N, C-alpha and C positions, 0 to 999 in steps of 0.2 A: 504494500500500500504506500502511495506517495505521502510525503510530509504534509502536503496540502490536504489530502483526504483524511489523514490522521488528525489534523487540527480541526477540521469540520466535524469529524466524528466525536472528538473530545469535547468541543464546544456544545454540540447537540446534546451530549450526555449531561451537560450542566444546566440545560434550560429550565426555566421556572415560569410556567404560564401565568401564575398570579402576579409575580413581579413584572412580567412582560406587559401585562395590562396596566399596571401602575405606571411603568416607565412610558408607555405609549401616551398616557394622559399627561404626565409631567412634561414630556417633550412635544406636546401639542401636535399630535399626528392626525387629527381629524381633518375632514374635508375643509379646505379654506384656511387651515392653520399653518403656521410657519414650518412645521415638520411633517406636513401632509404626505402620506405615503410611506414614511419611514416605518420599518418593521423591527420589532424587538423579540428577543428570546428570553429575556429576564435574567441574563447572566451577570453576576456582580463583577465589578472591576478587579478586585483581588484574585478572583478565580481566573479571569482573563490574563492577568499578569503572570500567573503560574504557567499558563500555556505559552506565553511569550518567552519565558525563561527556558522552557523546554525546547522551543522551536525557533530560537533566536537567529539561527543560520539559514532560515528559509530563503529561497532564491527570489529574485525580483519578479519573475513571471507569476509565481505563486502569491506573492504579496499583492501584485496587481489584481489577481482574481479575488482576493479578500476585499480589496478596496472597492471593487465593482459589485459587491454583494448588496442585495436589498436589506440585509440584516445589519443593524447598528453594531452589534457585538462583533461580527466578523470584520467589519471595517475598522473598528477600534483596535482589534487584535492586530490587523495588518499594519495600522499606523504605529502602534506601540512597538512592533518588531522593527519597523523602519527607523523609528527614533533610536532604538538600541543600536542598530547597525550604524546609523549616522554618528552617534556618540563615540563609537569605537573605530571609526574610519579615519584615514589620513585626509589631508586637505583636498586632494584631487577627487577622491571617492566621495567625500562630503558634497562637493559641488555636483557630482553626478547624481547622488541621492536627492539633492535639492531639486534638480531639474526633473528627475523621475517623479518626485512628489508633486510638483506643479503640473506635470503632464497628466497625472493620475488622481487629481483631487477628487475625493469622493463626492457624489451628488450632495449628500448630507455631510458636510465637513464637520470636524470636531474642533471647535475653536481653540481650546487650550493647546492642542497639538500644532495648530497653525502658528500660534504665538511662539511656541517652543522652537519649531523649525526655522521660522523666519527670523526670530531674534538671534538664534545661534548663528545662522548663516550671515546675517548682516554684521554681527559682532566679530565673527571670524574673518569675514571677507569684506571690509569696508569699501 
């Protein structure tokens, strides 16, 4: 099984329908609201971070698949893996990751990660 499929399987095993309903309301996913159409599985961030630590070396095509998911938790996991890779990379690779990130911004971007990646990039590369 590929690492991507293992991540999906692992995340699906952590889903919580009650929490998903709560998160969908919190993130205003109803028709006409700012998060309209976003989907949730109800996976808490600490559980996602454990998955990130386990699969931190995921390749960029698989990260791209996660970023294109309709599920918030898959996109967040992909972005957290990308942030980890960015933090450990040399300057040239960080620039590449930054361009990759801009090219693959999720439809429903996650603002704190935007801030982290943009601020790190502009601080490192004025």
